[in-house]
VEXDREN-2710 file (C-alpha; in Angstrom, 1 decimal):
% VEXDREN-2710
k/r/px/py/pz
1/UNK/0.0/0.0/0.1
2/UNK/2.9/2.3/0.6
3/UNK/4.2/1.8/-2.8
4/UNK/0.8/2.7/-4.2
5/UNK/0.8/6.0/-2.1
6/UNK/4.3/6.7/-3.4
7/UNK/3.2/6.4/-7.0
8/UNK/0.2/8.5/-6.4
9/UNK/2.2/11.3/-4.9
10/UNK/5.0/11.0/-7.4
11/UNK/2.5/11.0/-10.3
12/UNK/0.7/13.9/-8.9
13/UNK/3.9/16.0/-8.4
14/UNK/5.2/15.0/-11.8
15/UNK/1.9/16.1/-13.5
16/UNK/1.9/19.2/-11.4
17/UNK/5.3/20.2/-12.7
18/UNK/4.4/19.5/-16.3
19/UNK/1.3/21.5/-15.8
20/UNK/3.1/24.5/-14.2
21/UNK/5.9/24.4/-17.0
22/UNK/3.4/24.3/-19.8
23/UNK/1.3/27.0/-18.1
24/UNK/4.3/29.2/-17.6
25/UNK/5.5/28.8/-21.2
26/UNK/2.0/29.5/-22.6
27/UNK/2.1/32.9/-20.9
28/UNK/-1.0/32.5/-19.0
29/UNK/-1.5/35.0/-16.1
30/UNK/-3.9/32.8/-14.1
31/UNK/-5.4/29.4/-14.0
32/UNK/-8.0/27.5/-12.0
33/UNK/-7.1/24.4/-9.8
34/UNK/-5.5/21.7/-12.0
35/UNK/-7.8/18.8/-11.2
36/UNK/-6.3/16.8/-14.1
37/UNK/-3.2/16.5/-11.8
38/UNK/-5.3/14.4/-9.3
39/UNK/-6.6/12.1/-12.1
40/UNK/-3.0/11.6/-13.3
41/UNK/-2.0/10.7/-9.7
42/UNK/-4.7/8.2/-9.4
43/UNK/-4.1/6.7/-12.8
44/UNK/-0.3/6.3/-11.8
45/UNK/-1.3/4.7/-8.5
46/UNK/-3.8/2.3/-10.0
47/UNK/-1.6/1.2/-12.9
48/UNK/1.6/0.8/-11.0
49/UNK/-0.3/-1.4/-8.5
50/UNK/-2.0/-3.5/-11.1
51/UNK/0.3/-3.3/-14.2
52/UNK/3.9/-2.3/-13.4
53/UNK/5.8/0.3/-11.5
54/UNK/7.0/1.7/-14.9
55/UNK/3.6/2.9/-15.6
56/UNK/4.0/6.1/-13.6
57/UNK/6.8/7.6/-15.6
58/UNK/5.1/6.4/-18.8
59/UNK/1.9/8.2/-17.7
60/UNK/3.9/11.4/-16.9
61/UNK/5.6/11.3/-20.2
62/UNK/2.3/10.8/-22.1
63/UNK/0.7/13.7/-20.1
64/UNK/3.8/15.8/-20.9
65/UNK/3.7/14.9/-24.6
66/UNK/-0.1/15.9/-24.7
67/UNK/0.5/19.1/-22.9
68/UNK/3.5/20.3/-25.1
69/UNK/1.5/19.2/-28.3
70/UNK/-1.3/21.5/-27.0
71/UNK/1.0/24.2/-26.3
72/UNK/2.4/23.9/-29.8
73/UNK/-0.9/24.1/-31.4
74/UNK/-1.9/27.1/-29.3
75/UNK/1.3/29.0/-30.4
76/UNK/0.8/28.0/-34.1
77/UNK/-2.9/29.3/-33.9
78/UNK/-1.8/32.5/-32.2
79/UNK/0.8/33.1/-34.8
80/UNK/-1.7/32.6/-37.6
81/UNK/-4.2/34.9/-35.9
82/UNK/-1.5/37.5/-35.5
83/UNK/-0.4/37.4/-39.0
84/UNK/-4.1/37.7/-40.3
85/UNK/-4.5/40.8/-38.0
86/UNK/-1.3/42.3/-39.5
87/UNK/-2.7/41.8/-43.1
88/UNK/-5.9/43.7/-42.4
END
C-alpha cells in the first residue's frame, strides 16, 4: 500500500510540474485548480499497482507529450491569428 501511495504522490507531483511548466510557457497569467493532476496521480497509483511500477513515468511522459502538443497548437494558432491581423 505504501508503494501505491508513493506512485500517487510521485505521479501527482510530476503532473503538477508539467502543468506549471506548460502554463508558464504559454504565458497564462492565471489558472484554476488543475484537477487533471489528481486524475493523473490516481491513474499512476492504480496502474503501478495492477500493471507495473514503470506505468508512472510512462503516464507522466504521455501527459507531458499531450500538454506540449497542445502548447504547440496554441502557439501556432496564435501566430496565424496575429499574421491575419497584420494583413488587415
